[in-house]
mmCIF file of the N, C-alpha and C atoms, coordinates in Angstrom:
data_MODEL
# 
_entry.id   MODEL 
# 
loop_
_atom_site.group_PDB 
_atom_site.id 
_atom_site.type_symbol 
_atom_site.label_atom_id 
_atom_site.label_alt_id 
_atom_site.label_comp_id 
_atom_site.label_asym_id 
_atom_site.label_entity_id 
_atom_site.label_seq_id 
_atom_site.pdbx_PDB_ins_code 
_atom_site.Cartn_x 
_atom_site.Cartn_y 
_atom_site.Cartn_z 
_atom_site.occupancy 
_atom_site.B_iso_or_equiv 
_atom_site.pdbx_formal_charge 
_atom_site.auth_seq_id 
_atom_site.auth_comp_id 
_atom_site.auth_asym_id 
_atom_site.auth_atom_id 
_atom_site.pdbx_PDB_model_num 
ATOM 1   N N  . MET A 1 1  ? 142.391 -86.794 -25.836 1.00 0.00 ? 1  MET A N  1 
ATOM 2   C CA . MET A 1 1  ? 141.155 -86.086 -25.450 1.00 0.00 ? 1  MET A CA 1 
ATOM 3   C C  . MET A 1 1  ? 140.771 -85.309 -26.874 1.00 0.00 ? 1  MET A C  1 
ATOM 4   N N  . VAL A 1 2  ? 142.184 -84.556 -27.181 1.00 0.00 ? 2  VAL A N  1 
ATOM 5   C CA . VAL A 1 2  ? 142.096 -83.384 -28.115 1.00 0.00 ? 2  VAL A CA 1 
ATOM 6   C C  . VAL A 1 2  ? 141.693 -84.029 -29.243 1.00 0.00 ? 2  VAL A C  1 
ATOM 7   N N  . TRP A 1 3  ? 142.510 -85.072 -29.798 1.00 0.00 ? 3  TRP A N  1 
ATOM 8   C CA . TRP A 1 3  ? 142.191 -85.812 -30.945 1.00 0.00 ? 3  TRP A CA 1 
ATOM 9   C C  . TRP A 1 3  ? 140.895 -86.572 -31.096 1.00 0.00 ? 3  TRP A C  1 
ATOM 10  N N  . GLN A 1 4  ? 140.272 -87.080 -30.035 1.00 0.00 ? 4  GLN A N  1 
ATOM 11  C CA . GLN A 1 4  ? 138.939 -87.545 -30.033 1.00 0.00 ? 4  GLN A CA 1 
ATOM 12  C C  . GLN A 1 4  ? 137.950 -86.453 -30.167 1.00 0.00 ? 4  GLN A C  1 
ATOM 13  N N  . GLU A 1 5  ? 138.394 -85.324 -29.886 1.00 0.00 ? 5  GLU A N  1 
ATOM 14  C CA . GLU A 1 5  ? 137.368 -84.002 -30.080 1.00 0.00 ? 5  GLU A CA 1 
ATOM 15  C C  . GLU A 1 5  ? 137.285 -83.796 -31.420 1.00 0.00 ? 5  GLU A C  1 
ATOM 16  N N  . LEU A 1 6  ? 138.567 -83.738 -31.995 1.00 0.00 ? 6  LEU A N  1 
ATOM 17  C CA . LEU A 1 6  ? 138.784 -83.402 -33.674 1.00 0.00 ? 6  LEU A CA 1 
ATOM 18  C C  . LEU A 1 6  ? 138.052 -84.416 -34.239 1.00 0.00 ? 6  LEU A C  1 
ATOM 19  N N  . MET A 1 7  ? 137.817 -85.424 -34.052 1.00 0.00 ? 7  MET A N  1 
ATOM 20  C CA . MET A 1 7  ? 137.053 -86.385 -34.895 1.00 0.00 ? 7  MET A CA 1 
ATOM 21  C C  . MET A 1 7  ? 135.367 -86.208 -34.851 1.00 0.00 ? 7  MET A C  1 
ATOM 22  N N  . ASN A 1 8  ? 135.189 -85.460 -33.680 1.00 0.00 ? 8  ASN A N  1 
ATOM 23  C CA . ASN A 1 8  ? 133.569 -84.896 -33.897 1.00 0.00 ? 8  ASN A CA 1 
ATOM 24  C C  . ASN A 1 8  ? 133.258 -83.767 -34.784 1.00 0.00 ? 8  ASN A C  1 
ATOM 25  N N  . ILE A 1 9  ? 134.223 -83.204 -35.210 1.00 0.00 ? 9  ILE A N  1 
ATOM 26  C CA . ILE A 1 9  ? 133.892 -81.791 -36.216 1.00 0.00 ? 9  ILE A CA 1 
ATOM 27  C C  . ILE A 1 9  ? 133.705 -82.350 -37.367 1.00 0.00 ? 9  ILE A C  1 
ATOM 28  N N  . PRO A 1 10 ? 132.472 -81.944 -37.794 1.00 0.00 ? 10 PRO A N  1 
ATOM 29  C CA . PRO A 1 10 ? 131.468 -82.275 -39.027 1.00 0.00 ? 10 PRO A CA 1 
ATOM 30  C C  . PRO A 1 10 ? 132.647 -82.342 -40.279 1.00 0.00 ? 10 PRO A C  1 
ATOM 31  N N  . TYR A 1 11 ? 132.678 -83.214 -41.371 1.00 0.00 ? 11 TYR A N  1 
ATOM 32  C CA . TYR A 1 11 ? 133.095 -82.915 -42.497 1.00 0.00 ? 11 TYR A CA 1 
ATOM 33  C C  . TYR A 1 11 ? 132.582 -81.534 -42.887 1.00 0.00 ? 11 TYR A C  1 
ATOM 34  N N  . GLY A 1 12 ? 133.703 -80.676 -43.761 1.00 0.00 ? 12 GLY A N  1 
ATOM 35  C CA . GLY A 1 12 ? 133.265 -79.289 -44.247 1.00 0.00 ? 12 GLY A CA 1 
ATOM 36  C C  . GLY A 1 12 ? 133.119 -78.261 -43.401 1.00 0.00 ? 12 GLY A C  1 
ATOM 37  N N  . GLU A 1 13 ? 133.325 -78.556 -41.904 1.00 0.00 ? 13 GLU A N  1 
ATOM 38  C CA . GLU A 1 13 ? 133.337 -77.484 -40.798 1.00 0.00 ? 13 GLU A CA 1 
ATOM 39  C C  . GLU A 1 13 ? 134.820 -77.283 -40.356 1.00 0.00 ? 13 GLU A C  1 
ATOM 40  N N  . THR A 1 14 ? 134.804 -76.113 -39.751 1.00 0.00 ? 14 THR A N  1 
ATOM 41  C CA . THR A 1 14 ? 136.153 -75.664 -39.068 1.00 0.00 ? 14 THR A CA 1 
ATOM 42  C C  . THR A 1 14 ? 135.664 -75.186 -37.681 1.00 0.00 ? 14 THR A C  1 
ATOM 43  N N  . ARG A 1 15 ? 136.704 -75.226 -36.804 1.00 0.00 ? 15 ARG A N  1 
ATOM 44  C CA . ARG A 1 15 ? 136.389 -74.742 -35.503 1.00 0.00 ? 15 ARG A CA 1 
ATOM 45  C C  . ARG A 1 15 ? 137.760 -74.097 -35.052 1.00 0.00 ? 15 ARG A C  1 
ATOM 46  N N  . SER A 1 16 ? 137.842 -73.366 -33.980 1.00 0.00 ? 16 SER A N  1 
ATOM 47  C CA . SER A 1 16 ? 138.971 -72.444 -33.699 1.00 0.00 ? 16 SER A CA 1 
ATOM 48  C C  . SER A 1 16 ? 139.662 -73.481 -32.473 1.00 0.00 ? 16 SER A C  1 
ATOM 49  N N  . TYR A 1 17 ? 140.983 -73.102 -32.477 1.00 0.00 ? 17 TYR A N  1 
ATOM 50  C CA . TYR A 1 17 ? 141.474 -73.844 -31.139 1.00 0.00 ? 17 TYR A CA 1 
ATOM 51  C C  . TYR A 1 17 ? 140.970 -73.403 -29.780 1.00 0.00 ? 17 TYR A C  1 
ATOM 52  N N  . LEU A 1 18 ? 140.571 -72.126 -29.570 1.00 0.00 ? 18 LEU A N  1 
ATOM 53  C CA . LEU A 1 18 ? 139.840 -71.693 -28.575 1.00 0.00 ? 18 LEU A CA 1 
ATOM 54  C C  . LEU A 1 18 ? 138.616 -72.613 -28.136 1.00 0.00 ? 18 LEU A C  1 
ATOM 55  N N  . ASN A 1 19 ? 137.724 -72.553 -29.453 1.00 0.00 ? 19 ASN A N  1 
ATOM 56  C CA . ASN A 1 19 ? 136.541 -73.632 -29.313 1.00 0.00 ? 19 ASN A CA 1 
ATOM 57  C C  . ASN A 1 19 ? 136.908 -74.857 -28.845 1.00 0.00 ? 19 ASN A C  1 
ATOM 58  N N  . GLN A 1 20 ? 137.691 -75.512 -29.404 1.00 0.00 ? 20 GLN A N  1 
ATOM 59  C CA . GLN A 1 20 ? 138.083 -76.714 -29.089 1.00 0.00 ? 20 GLN A CA 1 
ATOM 60  C C  . GLN A 1 20 ? 138.469 -76.737 -27.600 1.00 0.00 ? 20 GLN A C  1 
ATOM 61  N N  . ALA A 1 21 ? 139.274 -75.685 -27.050 1.00 0.00 ? 21 ALA A N  1 
ATOM 62  C CA . ALA A 1 21 ? 139.723 -75.991 -25.507 1.00 0.00 ? 21 ALA A CA 1 
ATOM 63  C C  . ALA A 1 21 ? 138.419 -75.716 -24.921 1.00 0.00 ? 21 ALA A C  1 
ATOM 64  N N  . LYS A 1 22 ? 137.542 -74.883 -24.989 1.00 0.00 ? 22 LYS A N  1 
ATOM 65  C CA . LYS A 1 22 ? 136.261 -74.660 -24.406 1.00 0.00 ? 22 LYS A CA 1 
ATOM 66  C C  . LYS A 1 22 ? 135.385 -76.142 -24.377 1.00 0.00 ? 22 LYS A C  1 
ATOM 67  N N  . VAL A 1 23 ? 135.171 -76.738 -25.411 1.00 0.00 ? 23 VAL A N  1 
ATOM 68  C CA . VAL A 1 23 ? 134.681 -77.986 -25.752 1.00 0.00 ? 23 VAL A CA 1 
ATOM 69  C C  . VAL A 1 23 ? 135.131 -79.008 -24.742 1.00 0.00 ? 23 VAL A C  1 
ATOM 70  N N  . LEU A 1 24 ? 136.314 -79.012 -24.468 1.00 0.00 ? 24 LEU A N  1 
ATOM 71  C CA . LEU A 1 24 ? 137.014 -80.107 -23.737 1.00 0.00 ? 24 LEU A CA 1 
ATOM 72  C C  . LEU A 1 24 ? 137.248 -79.567 -22.203 1.00 0.00 ? 24 LEU A C  1 
ATOM 73  N N  . GLY A 1 25 ? 136.430 -78.323 -22.126 1.00 0.00 ? 25 GLY A N  1 
ATOM 74  C CA . GLY A 1 25 ? 136.336 -77.636 -20.632 1.00 0.00 ? 25 GLY A CA 1 
ATOM 75  C C  . GLY A 1 25 ? 137.617 -76.913 -20.103 1.00 0.00 ? 25 GLY A C  1 
ATOM 76  N N  . LYS A 1 26 ? 138.289 -76.626 -20.970 1.00 0.00 ? 26 LYS A N  1 
ATOM 77  C CA . LYS A 1 26 ? 139.692 -76.030 -20.575 1.00 0.00 ? 26 LYS A CA 1 
ATOM 78  C C  . LYS A 1 26 ? 139.893 -74.724 -21.100 1.00 0.00 ? 26 LYS A C  1 
ATOM 79  N N  . PRO A 1 27 ? 139.095 -73.692 -21.246 1.00 0.00 ? 27 PRO A N  1 
ATOM 80  C CA . PRO A 1 27 ? 139.022 -72.726 -22.138 1.00 0.00 ? 27 PRO A CA 1 
ATOM 81  C C  . PRO A 1 27 ? 140.314 -71.660 -22.212 1.00 0.00 ? 27 PRO A C  1 
ATOM 82  N N  . ASN A 1 28 ? 141.337 -72.162 -21.211 1.00 0.00 ? 28 ASN A N  1 
ATOM 83  C CA . ASN A 1 28 ? 142.486 -71.217 -21.437 1.00 0.00 ? 28 ASN A CA 1 
ATOM 84  C C  . ASN A 1 28 ? 143.709 -72.099 -21.938 1.00 0.00 ? 28 ASN A C  1 
ATOM 85  N N  . SER A 1 29 ? 143.441 -73.330 -22.315 1.00 0.00 ? 29 SER A N  1 
ATOM 86  C CA . SER A 1 29 ? 144.322 -74.123 -22.994 1.00 0.00 ? 29 SER A CA 1 
ATOM 87  C C  . SER A 1 29 ? 144.299 -74.343 -24.225 1.00 0.00 ? 29 SER A C  1 
ATOM 88  N N  . TYR A 1 30 ? 143.793 -73.221 -25.109 1.00 0.00 ? 30 TYR A N  1 
ATOM 89  C CA . TYR A 1 30 ? 143.929 -73.274 -26.506 1.00 0.00 ? 30 TYR A CA 1 
ATOM 90  C C  . TYR A 1 30 ? 145.313 -73.446 -27.037 1.00 0.00 ? 30 TYR A C  1 
ATOM 91  N N  . ARG A 1 31 ? 146.424 -73.171 -26.463 1.00 0.00 ? 31 ARG A N  1 
ATOM 92  C CA . ARG A 1 31 ? 147.690 -73.339 -26.899 1.00 0.00 ? 31 ARG A CA 1 
ATOM 93  C C  . ARG A 1 31 ? 148.246 -74.968 -26.777 1.00 0.00 ? 31 ARG A C  1 
ATOM 94  N N  . ALA A 1 32 ? 147.477 -75.626 -25.706 1.00 0.00 ? 32 ALA A N  1 
ATOM 95  C CA . ALA A 1 32 ? 147.647 -76.833 -25.685 1.00 0.00 ? 32 ALA A CA 1 
ATOM 96  C C  . ALA A 1 32 ? 147.049 -77.751 -26.659 1.00 0.00 ? 32 ALA A C  1 
ATOM 97  N N  . VAL A 1 33 ? 145.787 -77.452 -27.212 1.00 0.00 ? 33 VAL A N  1 
ATOM 98  C CA . VAL A 1 33 ? 145.184 -77.836 -28.344 1.00 0.00 ? 33 VAL A CA 1 
ATOM 99  C C  . VAL A 1 33 ? 145.924 -77.521 -29.574 1.00 0.00 ? 33 VAL A C  1 
ATOM 100 N N  . ALA A 1 34 ? 146.369 -76.520 -29.746 1.00 0.00 ? 34 ALA A N  1 
ATOM 101 C CA . ALA A 1 34 ? 147.292 -76.347 -30.783 1.00 0.00 ? 34 ALA A CA 1 
ATOM 102 C C  . ALA A 1 34 ? 148.574 -77.099 -30.971 1.00 0.00 ? 34 ALA A C  1 
ATOM 103 N N  . ASN A 1 35 ? 149.037 -77.429 -29.739 1.00 0.00 ? 35 ASN A N  1 
ATOM 104 C CA . ASN A 1 35 ? 150.252 -78.217 -29.663 1.00 0.00 ? 35 ASN A CA 1 
ATOM 105 C C  . ASN A 1 35 ? 149.976 -79.827 -29.934 1.00 0.00 ? 35 ASN A C  1 
ATOM 106 N N  . ALA A 1 36 ? 148.822 -80.139 -29.453 1.00 0.00 ? 36 ALA A N  1 
ATOM 107 C CA . ALA A 1 36 ? 148.419 -81.607 -29.676 1.00 0.00 ? 36 ALA A CA 1 
ATOM 108 C C  . ALA A 1 36 ? 148.001 -81.725 -31.127 1.00 0.00 ? 36 ALA A C  1 
ATOM 109 N N  . ASN A 1 37 ? 147.426 -81.007 -31.655 1.00 0.00 ? 37 ASN A N  1 
ATOM 110 C CA . ASN A 1 37 ? 147.061 -80.950 -33.105 1.00 0.00 ? 37 ASN A CA 1 
ATOM 111 C C  . ASN A 1 37 ? 148.413 -80.846 -34.001 1.00 0.00 ? 37 ASN A C  1 
ATOM 112 N N  . GLY A 1 38 ? 149.578 -80.297 -33.521 1.00 0.00 ? 38 GLY A N  1 
ATOM 113 C CA . GLY A 1 38 ? 150.951 -80.291 -34.278 1.00 0.00 ? 38 GLY A CA 1 
ATOM 114 C C  . GLY A 1 38 ? 151.687 -81.603 -34.043 1.00 0.00 ? 38 GLY A C  1 
ATOM 115 N N  . MET A 1 39 ? 151.181 -82.450 -33.304 1.00 0.00 ? 39 MET A N  1 
ATOM 116 C CA . MET A 1 39 ? 152.015 -83.924 -32.937 1.00 0.00 ? 39 MET A CA 1 
ATOM 117 C C  . MET A 1 39 ? 151.009 -84.930 -33.508 1.00 0.00 ? 39 MET A C  1 
ATOM 118 N N  . ASN A 1 40 ? 149.902 -84.537 -34.324 1.00 0.00 ? 40 ASN A N  1 
ATOM 119 C CA . ASN A 1 40 ? 149.075 -85.404 -35.058 1.00 0.00 ? 40 ASN A CA 1 
ATOM 120 C C  . ASN A 1 40 ? 149.895 -86.284 -36.146 1.00 0.00 ? 40 ASN A C  1 
ATOM 121 N N  . GLN A 1 41 ? 149.961 -87.373 -36.102 1.00 0.00 ? 41 GLN A N  1 
ATOM 122 C CA . GLN A 1 41 ? 150.535 -88.345 -37.306 1.00 0.00 ? 41 GLN A CA 1 
ATOM 123 C C  . GLN A 1 41 ? 149.532 -88.989 -38.188 1.00 0.00 ? 41 GLN A C  1 
ATOM 124 N N  . LEU A 1 42 ? 148.211 -88.844 -37.953 1.00 0.00 ? 42 LEU A N  1 
ATOM 125 C CA . LEU A 1 42 ? 147.091 -89.332 -38.561 1.00 0.00 ? 42 LEU A CA 1 
ATOM 126 C C  . LEU A 1 42 ? 146.227 -88.276 -39.257 1.00 0.00 ? 42 LEU A C  1 
ATOM 127 N N  . ALA A 1 43 ? 146.755 -87.459 -39.844 1.00 0.00 ? 43 ALA A N  1 
ATOM 128 C CA . ALA A 1 43 ? 146.043 -86.208 -40.228 1.00 0.00 ? 43 ALA A CA 1 
ATOM 129 C C  . ALA A 1 43 ? 144.741 -86.514 -41.115 1.00 0.00 ? 43 ALA A C  1 
ATOM 130 N N  . ILE A 1 44 ? 144.787 -87.425 -41.997 1.00 0.00 ? 44 ILE A N  1 
ATOM 131 C CA . ILE A 1 44 ? 143.256 -87.632 -42.543 1.00 0.00 ? 44 ILE A CA 1 
ATOM 132 C C  . ILE A 1 44 ? 142.284 -88.597 -41.614 1.00 0.00 ? 44 ILE A C  1 
ATOM 133 N N  . ILE A 1 45 ? 142.646 -89.323 -40.635 1.00 0.00 ? 45 ILE A N  1 
ATOM 134 C CA . ILE A 1 45 ? 142.058 -89.799 -39.713 1.00 0.00 ? 45 ILE A CA 1 
ATOM 135 C C  . ILE A 1 45 ? 141.608 -88.961 -38.550 1.00 0.00 ? 45 ILE A C  1 
ATOM 136 N N  . VAL A 1 46 ? 142.437 -88.370 -38.101 1.00 0.00 ? 46 VAL A N  1 
ATOM 137 C CA . VAL A 1 46 ? 142.161 -87.330 -37.186 1.00 0.00 ? 46 VAL A CA 1 
ATOM 138 C C  . VAL A 1 46 ? 142.528 -85.982 -37.690 1.00 0.00 ? 46 VAL A C  1 
ATOM 139 N N  . PRO A 1 47 ? 141.240 -85.461 -38.072 1.00 0.00 ? 47 PRO A N  1 
ATOM 140 C CA . PRO A 1 47 ? 141.258 -84.072 -38.941 1.00 0.00 ? 47 PRO A CA 1 
ATOM 141 C C  . PRO A 1 47 ? 141.866 -82.888 -38.590 1.00 0.00 ? 47 PRO A C  1 
ATOM 142 N N  . CYS A 1 48 ? 142.913 -82.889 -38.258 1.00 0.00 ? 48 CYS A N  1 
ATOM 143 C CA . CYS A 1 48 ? 143.533 -81.640 -37.271 1.00 0.00 ? 48 CYS A CA 1 
ATOM 144 C C  . CYS A 1 48 ? 143.409 -80.502 -38.339 1.00 0.00 ? 48 CYS A C  1 
ATOM 145 N N  . HIS A 1 49 ? 143.312 -80.716 -39.595 1.00 0.00 ? 49 HIS A N  1 
ATOM 146 C CA . HIS A 1 49 ? 143.119 -79.581 -40.747 1.00 0.00 ? 49 HIS A CA 1 
ATOM 147 C C  . HIS A 1 49 ? 142.005 -78.841 -40.367 1.00 0.00 ? 49 HIS A C  1 
ATOM 148 N N  . ARG A 1 50 ? 140.997 -79.246 -39.788 1.00 0.00 ? 50 ARG A N  1 
ATOM 149 C CA . ARG A 1 50 ? 139.666 -78.477 -39.462 1.00 0.00 ? 50 ARG A CA 1 
ATOM 150 C C  . ARG A 1 50 ? 140.013 -77.391 -38.449 1.00 0.00 ? 50 ARG A C  1 
ATOM 151 N N  . ILE A 1 51 ? 140.948 -77.380 -37.756 1.00 0.00 ? 51 ILE A N  1 
ATOM 152 C CA . ILE A 1 51 ? 141.313 -76.185 -36.748 1.00 0.00 ? 51 ILE A CA 1 
ATOM 153 C C  . ILE A 1 51 ? 141.840 -75.025 -37.284 1.00 0.00 ? 51 ILE A C  1 
ATOM 154 N N  . ILE A 1 52 ? 141.335 -73.833 -37.075 1.00 0.00 ? 52 ILE A N  1 
ATOM 155 C CA . ILE A 1 52 ? 141.627 -72.806 -37.452 1.00 0.00 ? 52 ILE A CA 1 
ATOM 156 C C  . ILE A 1 52 ? 142.029 -71.748 -36.252 1.00 0.00 ? 52 ILE A C  1 
ATOM 157 N N  . ASN A 1 53 ? 142.237 -70.569 -36.752 1.00 0.00 ? 53 ASN A N  1 
ATOM 158 C CA . ASN A 1 53 ? 142.645 -69.605 -35.287 1.00 0.00 ? 53 ASN A CA 1 
ATOM 159 C C  . ASN A 1 53 ? 141.090 -69.109 -35.350 1.00 0.00 ? 53 ASN A C  1 
ATOM 160 N N  . SER A 1 54 ? 141.218 -68.507 -33.962 1.00 0.00 ? 54 SER A N  1 
ATOM 161 C CA . SER A 1 54 ? 139.693 -67.784 -33.885 1.00 0.00 ? 54 SER A CA 1 
ATOM 162 C C  . SER A 1 54 ? 139.471 -66.571 -34.692 1.00 0.00 ? 54 SER A C  1 
ATOM 163 N N  . ASN A 1 55 ? 140.559 -66.034 -35.153 1.00 0.00 ? 55 ASN A N  1 
ATOM 164 C CA . ASN A 1 55 ? 140.249 -64.840 -36.243 1.00 0.00 ? 55 ASN A CA 1 
ATOM 165 C C  . ASN A 1 55 ? 140.124 -65.227 -37.758 1.00 0.00 ? 55 ASN A C  1 
ATOM 166 N N  . GLY A 1 56 ? 139.697 -66.544 -38.018 1.00 0.00 ? 56 GLY A N  1 
ATOM 167 C CA . GLY A 1 56 ? 139.284 -66.821 -39.374 1.00 0.00 ? 56 GLY A CA 1 
ATOM 168 C C  . GLY A 1 56 ? 140.682 -67.405 -39.973 1.00 0.00 ? 56 GLY A C  1 
ATOM 169 N N  . LYS A 1 57 ? 141.693 -66.906 -39.616 1.00 0.00 ? 57 LYS A N  1 
ATOM 170 C CA . LYS A 1 57 ? 142.997 -67.441 -40.487 1.00 0.00 ? 57 LYS A CA 1 
ATOM 171 C C  . LYS A 1 57 ? 143.424 -68.663 -40.268 1.00 0.00 ? 57 LYS A C  1 
ATOM 172 N N  . LEU A 1 58 ? 144.033 -69.531 -41.095 1.00 0.00 ? 58 LEU A N  1 
ATOM 173 C CA . LEU A 1 58 ? 144.333 -70.983 -41.053 1.00 0.00 ? 58 LEU A CA 1 
ATOM 174 C C  . LEU A 1 58 ? 145.079 -71.301 -39.955 1.00 0.00 ? 58 LEU A C  1 
ATOM 175 N N  . GLY A 1 59 ? 146.105 -70.757 -39.406 1.00 0.00 ? 59 GLY A N  1 
ATOM 176 C CA . GLY A 1 59 ? 147.013 -71.037 -38.557 1.00 0.00 ? 59 GLY A CA 1 
ATOM 177 C C  . GLY A 1 59 ? 148.058 -71.792 -39.004 1.00 0.00 ? 59 GLY A C  1 
ATOM 178 N N  . GLY A 1 60 ? 148.528 -72.959 -38.284 1.00 0.00 ? 60 GLY A N  1 
ATOM 179 C CA . GLY A 1 60 ? 149.659 -73.546 -38.521 1.00 0.00 ? 60 GLY A CA 1 
ATOM 180 C C  . GLY A 1 60 ? 149.054 -75.107 -39.223 1.00 0.00 ? 60 GLY A C  1 
ATOM 181 N N  . TYR A 1 61 ? 150.105 -75.713 -39.810 1.00 0.00 ? 61 TYR A N  1 
ATOM 182 C CA . TYR A 1 61 ? 149.769 -77.116 -40.469 1.00 0.00 ? 61 TYR A CA 1 
ATOM 183 C C  . TYR A 1 61 ? 150.681 -77.769 -40.766 1.00 0.00 ? 61 TYR A C  1 
ATOM 184 N N  . GLY A 1 62 ? 151.262 -78.680 -40.067 1.00 0.00 ? 62 GLY A N  1 
ATOM 185 C CA . GLY A 1 62 ? 152.570 -79.481 -40.542 1.00 0.00 ? 62 GLY A CA 1 
ATOM 186 C C  . GLY A 1 62 ? 152.748 -80.007 -41.788 1.00 0.00 ? 62 GLY A C  1 
ATOM 187 N N  . ARG A 1 63 ? 151.727 -80.078 -42.503 1.00 0.00 ? 63 ARG A N  1 
ATOM 188 C CA . ARG A 1 63 ? 152.062 -80.703 -44.131 1.00 0.00 ? 63 ARG A CA 1 
ATOM 189 C C  . ARG A 1 63 ? 151.825 -79.573 -44.964 1.00 0.00 ? 63 ARG A C  1 
ATOM 190 N N  . GLY A 1 64 ? 152.077 -78.331 -44.390 1.00 0.00 ? 64 GLY A N  1 
ATOM 191 C CA . GLY A 1 64 ? 151.958 -77.121 -45.161 1.00 0.00 ? 64 GLY A CA 1 
ATOM 192 C C  . GLY A 1 64 ? 150.310 -76.254 -45.472 1.00 0.00 ? 64 GLY A C  1 
ATOM 193 N N  . LEU A 1 65 ? 150.565 -75.212 -45.353 1.00 0.00 ? 65 LEU A N  1 
ATOM 194 C CA . LEU A 1 65 ? 149.210 -74.414 -45.423 1.00 0.00 ? 65 LEU A CA 1 
ATOM 195 C C  . LEU A 1 65 ? 148.539 -74.623 -46.687 1.00 0.00 ? 65 LEU A C  1 
ATOM 196 N N  . HIS A 1 66 ? 149.360 -74.799 -47.702 1.00 0.00 ? 66 HIS A N  1 
ATOM 197 C CA . HIS A 1 66 ? 148.475 -75.048 -49.095 1.00 0.00 ? 66 HIS A CA 1 
ATOM 198 C C  . HIS A 1 66 ? 147.812 -76.355 -48.900 1.00 0.00 ? 66 HIS A C  1 
ATOM 199 N N  . ARG A 1 67 ? 148.233 -77.217 -48.174 1.00 0.00 ? 67 ARG A N  1 
ATOM 200 C CA . ARG A 1 67 ? 147.481 -78.557 -48.181 1.00 0.00 ? 67 ARG A CA 1 
ATOM 201 C C  . ARG A 1 67 ? 146.209 -78.430 -47.317 1.00 0.00 ? 67 ARG A C  1 
ATOM 202 N N  . LYS A 1 68 ? 146.614 -77.740 -45.978 1.00 0.00 ? 68 LYS A N  1 
ATOM 203 C CA . LYS A 1 68 ? 145.293 -77.383 -45.228 1.00 0.00 ? 68 LYS A CA 1 
ATOM 204 C C  . LYS A 1 68 ? 144.270 -76.733 -45.746 1.00 0.00 ? 68 LYS A C  1 
ATOM 205 N N  . LYS A 1 69 ? 144.376 -75.722 -46.604 1.00 0.00 ? 69 LYS A N  1 
ATOM 206 C CA . LYS A 1 69 ? 143.809 -74.684 -47.371 1.00 0.00 ? 69 LYS A CA 1 
ATOM 207 C C  . LYS A 1 69 ? 142.885 -75.725 -48.219 1.00 0.00 ? 69 LYS A C  1 
ATOM 208 N N  . TRP A 1 70 ? 143.487 -76.669 -49.200 1.00 0.00 ? 70 TRP A N  1 
ATOM 209 C CA . TRP A 1 70 ? 142.904 -77.502 -50.154 1.00 0.00 ? 70 TRP A CA 1 
ATOM 210 C C  . TRP A 1 70 ? 141.899 -78.274 -49.260 1.00 0.00 ? 70 TRP A C  1 
ATOM 211 N N  . LEU A 1 71 ? 142.192 -78.987 -48.106 1.00 0.00 ? 71 LEU A N  1 
ATOM 212 C CA . LEU A 1 71 ? 141.543 -80.044 -47.550 1.00 0.00 ? 71 LEU A CA 1 
ATOM 213 C C  . LEU A 1 71 ? 140.115 -79.355 -47.299 1.00 0.00 ? 71 LEU A C  1 
ATOM 214 N N  . ILE A 1 72 ? 140.332 -78.177 -46.654 1.00 0.00 ? 72 ILE A N  1 
ATOM 215 C CA . ILE A 1 72 ? 139.242 -77.247 -45.944 1.00 0.00 ? 72 ILE A CA 1 
ATOM 216 C C  . ILE A 1 72 ? 138.357 -76.795 -47.368 1.00 0.00 ? 72 ILE A C  1 
ATOM 217 N N  . GLU A 1 73 ? 138.858 -76.425 -48.462 1.00 0.00 ? 73 GLU A N  1 
ATOM 218 C CA . GLU A 1 73 ? 138.014 -76.067 -49.595 1.00 0.00 ? 73 GLU A CA 1 
ATOM 219 C C  . GLU A 1 73 ? 137.510 -77.308 -50.130 1.00 0.00 ? 73 GLU A C  1 
ATOM 220 N N  . HIS A 1 74 ? 138.142 -78.472 -50.317 1.00 0.00 ? 74 HIS A N  1 
ATOM 221 C CA . HIS A 1 74 ? 137.721 -79.466 -50.877 1.00 0.00 ? 74 HIS A CA 1 
ATOM 222 C C  . HIS A 1 74 ? 136.523 -80.403 -49.900 1.00 0.00 ? 74 HIS A C  1 
ATOM 223 N N  . GLU A 1 75 ? 136.566 -80.267 -48.808 1.00 0.00 ? 75 GLU A N  1 
ATOM 224 C CA . GLU A 1 75 ? 135.471 -80.746 -48.207 1.00 0.00 ? 75 GLU A CA 1 
ATOM 225 C C  . GLU A 1 75 ? 134.293 -80.102 -48.042 1.00 0.00 ? 75 GLU A C  1 
ATOM 226 N N  . ARG A 1 76 ? 134.465 -78.622 -48.062 1.00 0.00 ? 76 ARG A N  1 
ATOM 227 C CA . ARG A 1 76 ? 133.195 -77.661 -47.975 1.00 0.00 ? 76 ARG A CA 1 
ATOM 228 C C  . ARG A 1 76 ? 132.504 -77.974 -49.752 1.00 0.00 ? 76 ARG A C  1 
ATOM 229 N N  . LYS A 1 77 ? 133.391 -78.118 -50.517 1.00 0.00 ? 77 LYS A N  1 
ATOM 230 C CA . LYS A 1 77 ? 132.877 -78.208 -51.858 1.00 0.00 ? 77 LYS A CA 1 
ATOM 231 C C  . LYS A 1 77 ? 131.786 -79.175 -52.011 1.00 0.00 ? 77 LYS A C  1 
ATOM 232 N N  . PHE A 1 78 ? 132.049 -80.542 -51.284 1.00 0.00 ? 78 PHE A N  1 
ATOM 233 C CA . PHE A 1 78 ? 131.234 -81.795 -51.239 1.00 0.00 ? 78 PHE A CA 1 
ATOM 234 C C  . PHE A 1 78 ? 130.349 -81.704 -50.205 1.00 0.00 ? 78 PHE A C  1 
ATOM 235 N N  . THR A 1 79 ? 130.027 -80.759 -49.733 1.00 0.00 ? 79 THR A N  1 
ATOM 236 C CA . THR A 1 79 ? 129.349 -80.935 -48.384 1.00 0.00 ? 79 THR A CA 1 
ATOM 237 C C  . THR A 1 79 ? 127.984 -80.166 -48.479 1.00 0.00 ? 79 THR A C  1 
ATOM 238 N N  . THR A 1 80 ? 126.875 -80.875 -48.476 1.00 0.00 ? 80 THR A N  1 
ATOM 239 C CA . THR A 1 80 ? 125.534 -80.291 -48.776 1.00 0.00 ? 80 THR A CA 1 
ATOM 240 C C  . THR A 1 80 ? 124.834 -79.694 -47.515 1.00 0.00 ? 80 THR A C  1 
ATOM 241 N N  . ASN A 1 81 ? 124.345 -78.453 -47.665 1.00 0.00 ? 81 ASN A N  1 
ATOM 242 C CA . ASN A 1 81 ? 123.852 -77.859 -46.552 1.00 0.00 ? 81 ASN A CA 1 
ATOM 243 C C  . ASN A 1 81 ? 122.301 -77.591 -46.846 1.00 0.00 ? 81 ASN A C  1 
# 
């Protein structure tokens, strides 16, 4: 469920762990969302890099925060709004 919802986040956008928990109907389960993201082995297919902390900070990323930052910036650069 968590990974399926990650795939609904549009290219170039981010959501918070809390937002994802609310979308899943479990607003108090943001830690479970974070744990599920951390177990993702298909990082480009299931874009867990699009999840950030509710304070706007990057949060964690198993492949390194420098990669998460690069992926988010890369996607935003090629998004037309």
